[in-house]
Structure formats: C-alpha cells, structure tokens
C-alpha positions in Angstrom: 91.9 110.5 89.4 91.2 108.4 92.5 89.4 105.3 93.4 86.2 107.2 94.4 85.7 109.1 91.1 82.7 108.2 89.1 83.1 104.8 87.6 83.3 104.5 83.9 80.2 103.1 82.3 79.9 99.4 82.8 80.7 97.1 79.9 81.3 93.4 79.5 84.8 94.2 80.7 83.5 95.6 84.0 82.5 93.5 87.1 80.8 94.8 90.2 81.9 93.1 93.4 79.6 93.5 96.3 81.6 93.4 99.5 78.7 92.1 101.6 78.1 89.2 99.2 81.8 88.2 99.3 81.7 88.2 103.1 78.3 86.7 103.6 77.4 89.5 106.1 77.5 93.3 106.4 80.1 94.0 109.1 83.3 95.3 107.4 85.6 94.9 110.3 87.6 91.7 110.2 90.9 91.4 108.4 90.1 87.9 107.2 87.0 89.3 105.4 89.1 92.1 103.9 91.5 89.4 102.6 88.5 87.6 100.9 87.4 90.8 99.3 91.0 91.5 98.1 91.3 88.1 96.6 88.0 88.5 94.7 89.1 91.9 93.4 92.6 90.7 92.4 91.1 87.7 90.6 88.8 89.9 88.5 91.7 92.4 87.8 94.0 89.5 86.7 91.3 88.2 84.3 91.3 91.6 82.6 88.2 93.1 84.1 87.7 96.6 85.4 86.3 96.4 89.0 83.7 98.4 90.8 83.6 97.6 94.5 80.3 98.2 96.1 80.1 98.8 99.8 76.3 98.9 99.7 74.9 97.8 103.1 78.4 97.5 104.6 78.5 98.6 108.2 81.2 99.6 110.7 83.9 99.8 108.0 87.3 99.9 109.7 90.7 101.0 108.5 92.1 97.6 109.1 89.4 96.0 106.8 90.0 98.6 104.1 93.8 98.1 104.3 93.3 94.3 103.7 90.5 94.7 101.2 91.7 97.6 99.0 95.1 98.7 100.3 96.8 95.4 99.8 96.0 95.6 96.1 98.7 98.3 95.9 101.3 95.7 96.8 100.0 93.4 94.0 99.4 95.8 91.1 100.9 99.1 89.9 99.2 102.2 91.1 98.4 103.5 87.6 96.8 100.2 86.8 94.6 100.4 89.9 93.7 104.0 89.1 92.5 103.0 85.7 90.7 99.8 86.6 89.3 100.1 90.2 86.5 102.1 91.7 84.7 102.0 95.0 81.1 103.1 95.3 78.3 103.2 97.8 80.3 104.5 100.7 79.4 107.1 103.3 81.6 110.2 103.2 83.5 109.4 106.4 84.2 105.8 105.1 85.3 107.2 101.7 87.7 109.6 103.4 89.0 106.7 105.5 89.6 104.7 102.4 91.6 107.4 100.8 93.7 107.9 103.9 94.3 104.1 104.1 95.4 103.9 100.5 97.8 106.8 101.1 99.2 105.1 104.2 99.7 101.8 102.3 101.4 103.6 99.4 103.7 105.3 101.9 104.4 102.1 103.7 105.3 100.3 100.4 107.8 103.0 99.6 109.8 102.3 102.8 108.6 99.3 104.8 111.7 99.3 107.0 111.0 102.9 108.2 107.4 101.9 109.2 108.7 98.8 111.0 111.3 100.8 112.9 108.6 103.3 113.9 106.4 100.4 115.2 109.3 99.0 117.2 110.1 102.4 118.6 106.5 102.9 119.6 105.4 99.5 120.7 108.7 97.7 121.5 110.4 94.7 119.9 108.0 92.2 121.5 105.0 93.8 119.6 106.6 93.4 116.2 107.7 89.7 116.4 
C-alpha cells in the first residue's frame, strides 16, 4: 500500500488536512510552508487520528515542499504507521509521482544519512554543506 491509495472511509478518527488552508495560499513551493503542513499532520497523527492530506487547489508543488510536508514525517513516525494512517488526495498525476519519488528518497536518506552527506560534499564541495 502507498500514501496515494484510496483512503479508508472517513470516521470520527479521520481528519482531512487541506494544505492550502494550513498555508493560507495555494503555492506549494516554500520549505517553511511544508514545515507548517508537516506540523499539522504530525499533530493529528499524535492525537490518534488518521490523516487525509488534500492538495486541492495547490499549485506549483515542488519536491522541496513535499520533502518538508510529507517526507519529514518518515523521520518522526515508523513507515508502517504512516502507511496505515496517512493518505494524500487531490494531486495531479505528475505531482503524485513526485511525492512517491520524494518519499523514496527520504527513506533512502534516513537509512544512511552520512552517505548522502558525503555525496553532497563530493558534488558541491565542503562550503556548500556547512
């Protein structure tokens, strides 16, 4: 199962979080906005809710935004917990594919952060990564 599968029917234990409402606008590009969305999702998950994240009316969805909004959750919660309790809806096919790629990148990073840091240093130099 993945985050984009059909959400389970909503119950009193389910909350829908509208990304554009959290941000106050519809441009899904800034890391700081992604962090706000992540905090809202994490808070709902910690309170025992299942979460459906709606990207309805979201525009220009970037990988950086997705990494902060959704990907960071994989550092906070076990993968199987997120698979059972988190869904994303109302995304264009390209954005949905980007979300899945971003999640895979985050999970790979979390398995060996030092390897990713070494690759960044090798590519961009030590000054970039300070």
